N, C-alpha and C positions, 0 to 999 in steps of 0.2 A: 895541803891536803884537807879534804873535807872531813868533817866529823860526822860519822854515821849515827852517833848518838843523838845528833840533832834532827834526825829524820822525823817526819810526822808519825804519830802512833798508828793510823790506819794503814799506812804504807808498810809498816813493819809487820802487821798481821798478814797481809797478802803475801809478803815475801816468805814468811814462815810457812804458809800453807803451800807455797809453790815449790819449796825445796826441802829435801830431807837432810838429815845430818850427813849421809854418805854421798851426797851430791846428786841422787836420782831425782828425775823430774816426775812429779805427780800431776795427773790430769784431773781436774775437778769438773764433774758433769752437773749440769743444771737439772732439776727435777722434771720440768715440763718436756725436755728433749727425750727423756727415757719413756714418758707416757705415750708420745706420738709413735715411737718405734714399736711399742707393744701393740698399739691399735692397728698399725699397718700389718703386723704379723698375723693378727687375728683375721683381718679382712682377706688376706691372701689365702689363709687356710680355708676360709669359708668358700671362696671362689673355687678353689681346687676341689672341695667337696661337692659343690654344685656341679661342676664339669664332669666329675666322675659319675655322679648319680644320674645326671640328665643325659649325658652323651655317651659315655663309655661303659655304662652299667650294662652287663649282659643279661640282666633280669627284667628289662623293659618289655611289657606286653601291650598289644593293641588288637582290638576286634574290628573286623571289617564286615559290614552288613551288605545284604542284597547282592551277593556274588552269584551270577548266573551260571548254572551247570549246563555245559554244552554236551549234547549227545553226539558221539563219534561213531564212525563206521556204519551209519544208517544206510548208505548206498550199498555196501557189501551185504547188509542184511537183506535188502531187496533182491539184489542180483544173484546171490548165492543160495538163499534160503526161501525166497519168495514171501518174505514177511515184511510188514511195515508197521511203524510206530504210530499210535494214535493218541498217546498221552505220555506226558513226561517233559515235554518242552516247556521252557519258561520257569522251571524250578529254581528258586534262589535260596541260598544258605548263608549262614554267618561263619566266618573263619577267623581264628585267633592265631597270631604269630608272636614269637618272642625273639629278642636279640638286642643289639645295641640300639639305643634310641635314635642315634644318627642315621641308622639304616632303616629301621621299622617306620619311623615317623614320616619318612619320605614316600612311603608306599601309598598308592590309591587303589580303588576297586578295579581300575582298568589294568593294574599290574598283576592281578591275581587271576589265574586260569584254573577253572574247575571243570573236569570232564567226567563223563560216564560212558564206558565202552559197551555198546549193545551187541557186539559181534558174538558174544557167548549165548545169546538167546537161541533157543531151539523150539521146534514145533511141539505141540502137545499141551499147550497152555495158552493163557492170555495175559499173564502178568509175570514180570521178572524184576527182581531187586538188583539193580546195578550198583556196584561199589563206586564211590566218588573218589576221584584222584585229584589231588591238589599239586600243582607245580609250585614248589616252595622257592621263593626268591633267594638269591645268594645272600649269605649273612643272616638268614632267618631260620627259625625252627617252628614247625607246626605244633601248636599247643593243643588245638582242638577245633572242631567244627560242629555246627548245630545238628547235623545228621551225617551219617557216613554212607548211606545208600539212598538211591532214588528209585521209586517204583515206576516202571514203565509198562504200559499196556500195548499189546501188539495184536495184529490180525493178518490175515492173508492179504498180500499186496495185489491190488486189482487195477483195472483200467476200464474207463467207459467214455462214451462220446455223448454229449448233451447238445440239444438244439440251441443255436444262437439266435436270439431275437432282439428286438429293440423296444425301448420305452422312451417316448418323446415327452419332454417337459417344457413348460413355458411356451406353448405353441400359439402365442398371441401374434400372429402374422398380420401384416398390413391388409387392408380391405381387398377382397377378391383374390387373395393369395392362399395357396395351399401347398403342402409338401407332397412329393411323389414317393415312389418306392425307393428305399435305400438298399443298395447292393453291397453285401458283405463279401470280403475276400474268401471267407470259409462259411460253410453252413453249420458245421459242428465244432464244438470245443472239446479237445481231448483232455481228460482228467485222470491222473494217476494218484494212488494212495491206498490206505487201508480200506478194506471193504466196508467196515463200520461207518466210515465217514462218507464214502462214495454213495452209499444207498440213500443218504439224506439229500443228495443234490438232484433237483428236478430239472433245472434249465440254466442257461447262461444268458445274460442280458447286457446290452450296452445302453446306458442312459444318455440320450441326446438332448442337451439343453439348447433350446432354440431362442434363448433371450437375445434380443438385438438382431436376429437374423432377418434380413429383408430380401435376400436373393439366394441363389444356389451357393452352398457353403461346403467346405471340406474341413474335417476335424479328426483328431485322433483321440479315442476314448478308451477307458479301462473296461475290461470284461469282468462282470460280476456274476458270481454263482449264487443261485437262489434255491431254497427248499420249496416244498409244495405249498407252504403258507406265504411265499413271497419274501421270506426273511433271508438276508444275506448269509451265506455259509462262509465263515472266515476260519481257516484252519492252517496252522503251520505244517500239518502233516500231509498236505496234498500239493501236487504240482499240476498246472494246467497250461495249455497252449492253444491259441494265442492269449496272452494276458492283456493285450490291447489291440485295437483294430483301427485302421484309417478308413474313413467312409466319406462319401460325398452325399449331402442331403440336397436333392433337387427341389427347388422352390419354383412354383409356377403361378402365373397370374392369369385369370380368365376374364375376358371382356366381351360383351355383346356388341358387335359391329354391324351397322346397317350395310346392305348391299347397294353400292352406288352404280347406277346405270347412266352411261353417257352415249352421245351420238358422235360419230367420227368427224363429220363435217359441220355439225351445228345447225343443219337445216331443220332438224326435228328437236323438240324440247318439251318441257313439261306443259307448255301452253297449247301445243298443237298435237300432242301424242300422249295417250294414256299407257303407262307402263305398270305392269303387275309382276312382282317378283315373289316367288314362293320357295323357301321362306324369305321374308323381307330382311331378316338379320341373322347372323351366324355367330356362334361362340368361337372366339379366337384365344388360343392358349400359348404361353411362352414365358421366357424369363421376364420377371417384372421390369427390368431395365428396357428390354426390347418392346414390351407392351406399352410402357410409358412413352417410348419414342414416337409412337403413332405410325400412320401409313401402313396399317397391318393387312389390309385387303385391297388388292389392285381393283380399280373400277372396271366394270364390264363395259366394253366399247362395242356398239352396234354400228356397222357400216350401213347407213341408210340408202346408199346407192346400190349395194349388192345383196344385203341380207333380207330385204323385204320381198314378200310375195304379194304383189298388189299393195294394199294399204296395211298389211299385217305382217308382223314377225312373231313366230312362235317356235320355241325350241328349248333344249336343255343346254345350259352354258357352264363351262368349267370355271371354277374359282381359282384365282392365283393369289396365294398368301405371300407376305413378305418373308424374307429369309430368317430362319430361326424360330418361326412360329408355326403353329398348326391350327387347323380349323375343325369344327365338329362335322362338317360335310364337305364334299369335294365339288359339288355342282348344285345349281339351282335351276328351276324351270322359270322361263321368262315369256311374257306376252306383251307385245307392244302394238298398239292400234292407232293409226292416224285418225284424227277427228274429221268432221265434215268440212272444215275450213280448207283442207288440202284436197286437190283433185289431180288425177293423172290424165295425160293426153299424149297421143302418138302423132309424131310428125315425121315425114319422109324428107331427109336431107338430100339435096341434089349432089351428083358426083362432082360438080365443079367446086363444091364447098369442102372437098377433101383436100387437105394440103399437108406438106411435110415440113420438118424443121430439124436442124442439127445434122444433116447428112455430111459425111466426111469426104474430103477431096479424093478423087480417084475411085470412089465407090459409086457404081452406076446401078440404078434400080428404077422400076416403074411400079405403079399400083393400080388396083382395080378402082375405076371411077363410077362404079354402079351406085345408084341411090341407096341410102341406108335409112331404115326406119328406126327412130329412137323414141323412147318413152320418157316423158318429162313429168315431174311431180312438183306441185307448189300451190300457192294461194290462187284461187279462182281468178281474181282480178288481174293477176300478172300472167298466168299461164295462157289465158285466152288471147293475149295480145301478141304472142310470139308467132312468127311465121317461119316456114322452113328455111328461108334465106337468111334468117337471123342466127342460124346455127352453123358452126364450123366444126368439122372433125379433123383434128390435127394429129399427125403421126410424128412421134419422136424417133428419129433415126440415128441419134448419137451413139447408141450402144452397138451399132452394126459396122462391120469393116469389110475389107476385100476377101476375108475368109468365108463370108457368108455366100451361099449359093442357093439356087433354086427359089421356090416360093415359100415365104414365111408369113404367118399371120401376125400382124403388128397391132397392138392395142391402140385405139384412137381416143384422144381426149376430147370430150364434148365441151365446146365453148359456146356460151349463149351471149348474145349481144347484151352489153351492160345496161342498156336502156330498159331491158325487160327481165333481167335475171334475179331480181330481188326475191329471195326465198325459193327460187326455182332450181331444181337439180334433176339430173338424169338418173334413171334406174337401169341396172343391167350393165353388161360389158359389150363393147362394140369393137370389132376387129376387122382390119382390112388386109386383103391379100397383097403382099409386096413381093415382086419377083426381082431377084438380083441378076445382073447381066455380066458379071465378071467372068 
């Protein structure tokens, strides 16, 4: 057996502290362990206090500013009593709520509804103090508001119609361009509201901004109401129609175009004929794109074989404009005179020089072979060399068939021998009697 008396002294002390005389076990606590436990208790208690005060406390208050007061039953006020509000919109107040912070702190100004009922307004005055009603959110209590009533002014509900006009801005159009008349869908704008406001309205306008406009354009613009000083009348107490209009702004371009005169066959020209046109140029108007495309005025074509009376053509000629454009005038006066370098001469063509071409098989006909006198025009040095035998009258019979009967005048083409025909042409129409034998 071991001898307990031989144990070390420090072991004996621990043993003594761990056991009592009756055998019960004693737990010995270190001092720093007890301090940590106390600190944790204090922290927990503080957090609980914070939670109760900040979240669950029923005494939390918060003030919400700039709450818009909405006027209600304004339509009934007009329809039932013929009255209209002209002051009171836009009023804002401050509202204070209390309750749990977890509820109140989540509110925003958008969650708060403030209204004032104007249905109680009666005739006989111009001002009424409407009580303000607050819709209190769930879990909250209304503590107070910056004012409990709102003063509204009212007047007789009225209606008027004002003229709709236009104001054009930035009208820096390209050269030679201008705008035309703008057609509005309506001539008048209907305005409803209190008489006090309506009497200030002078007219309605549409501002047309032409920045960047180079051709006809369509746009939709807001209708603006103006007073007699040209200042915009902006009021939440009025209604008007239409509030915007769709319009088309026509843009035109004007250009001066010379009148071009030409001769059908080219025998006459600026070297042997004097042409005077009055006026010599006309103003042509149209969409800028069409004007810029050119070919705005069709040339005047004179048939030198048919239109001249001797050596002169004089008359009024209609102008033909290109599609989509218009001109300042519809016709011009024209004088064309051949100069002395051209002469006329009459020659009688013998009947044997009348021939046909193009006759259809089975179509039988004969023609008059009597001599025909033709008038020629051309330079003196050429026309004097031509003899009657140098001229042929040719009938084109290709258009005729067995259905043709009797005697028909057929136009004859005048053909001059190529040795003498430079610059020479016939004037007038020559027809030969053709008799069909079917």
